[in-house]
C-alpha positions in Angstrom: 0.0 0.0 0.0 1.3 3.4 -0.9 2.0 6.1 1.7 1.6 9.7 0.4 4.5 11.8 1.5 3.9 15.1 -0.2 1.5 16.8 -2.6 1.9 20.0 -4.5 1.0 21.8 -7.8 3.5 22.4 -10.6 2.8 23.7 -14.1 -1.0 23.2 -13.6 -0.7 19.6 -12.5 -1.4 18.1 -9.1 1.7 16.2 -8.1 1.7 13.4 -5.6 4.9 11.8 -4.1 4.2 8.4 -2.5 6.3 5.5 -1.4 5.8 1.8 -1.5 7.8 -0.8 0.5 10.8 -2.0 -1.5 10.5 -5.8 -1.8 14.0 -6.3 -3.1 16.4 -7.1 -0.3 19.1 -4.4 0.1 21.8 -7.0 -0.1 20.9 -7.4 -3.7 21.6 -3.7 -4.4 24.6 -2.7 -2.4 28.2 -3.8 -2.6 29.5 -2.7 0.7 30.5 -4.3 4.0 26.9 -4.6 5.1 26.9 -1.1 6.8 24.0 0.1 4.5 21.9 -3.0 5.2 22.5 -2.7 8.9 21.4 1.0 8.8 18.3 0.1 6.9 17.5 -2.7 9.4 18.1 -0.3 12.3 15.7 2.3 10.8 18.4 4.8 10.1 17.6 4.8 6.4 14.4 4.6 4.5 14.2 1.8 1.9 11.4 2.3 -0.6 10.0 2.5 -4.1 9.3 6.2 -5.0 6.2 7.0 -7.0 5.3 10.4 -8.5 2.0 11.0 -10.2 0.7 13.9 -12.3 -3.0 14.6 -12.3 -5.4 17.2 -13.5 -9.0 17.6 -12.4 -8.7 14.4 -10.3 -7.6 12.3 -13.4 -4.2 10.6 -13.1 -2.4 11.2 -16.3 1.1 9.8 -15.7 3.2 8.1 -13.1 6.9 7.4 -12.6 8.5 4.8 -10.4 12.0 4.4 -9.0 12.9 1.4 -6.9 15.7 0.6 -4.5 15.7 4.1 -3.0 17.8 4.4 0.2 17.8 7.8 2.0 18.1 9.1 5.5 14.6 10.6 5.0 12.0 11.2 2.4 12.9 14.9 2.5 16.4 13.9 1.5 15.0 12.1 -1.5 12.9 15.1 -2.5 16.0 17.3 -2.3 17.8 14.9 -4.7 17.8 15.3 -8.5 16.1 12.0 -9.0 12.9 13.4 -7.5 13.0 16.5 -9.7 13.6 14.3 -12.8 10.6 12.1 -11.8 8.3 15.2 -11.5 9.4 16.6 -14.8 9.0 13.3 -16.6 5.5 12.8 -15.1 4.5 16.2 -16.3 5.9 15.7 -19.7 4.0 12.3 -20.1 0.9 13.9 -18.7 1.0 16.6 -21.3 1.5 14.1 -24.1 -1.4 12.0 -22.8 -3.6 15.2 -22.8 -2.6 15.9 -26.4 -3.4 12.3 -27.4 -6.8 12.4 -25.7 -7.6 15.8 -27.2 -6.7 14.6 -30.7 -9.5 12.0 -30.7 
């Protein structure tokens, strides 16, 4: 089940940032001495799948996903370039979907 972290409006679209539990074990993603996995297990890091959706008038028009996210907080993820890229891509796809729907 998704947990909504933050909502806002950008370029006329309602943006929702939500997270899902990451089902991939962190050992499969990190090549370190186990420090990262221990920090995740201890609750020092968030381990999640990020989801950004772009909607207009309550209609979801696009969504983007990024898995295996490991950050000290969700705010840290939102301050990272990956989040901005996901928002921009969701808006671009939403615009394309509106154009496609309008053309019919």
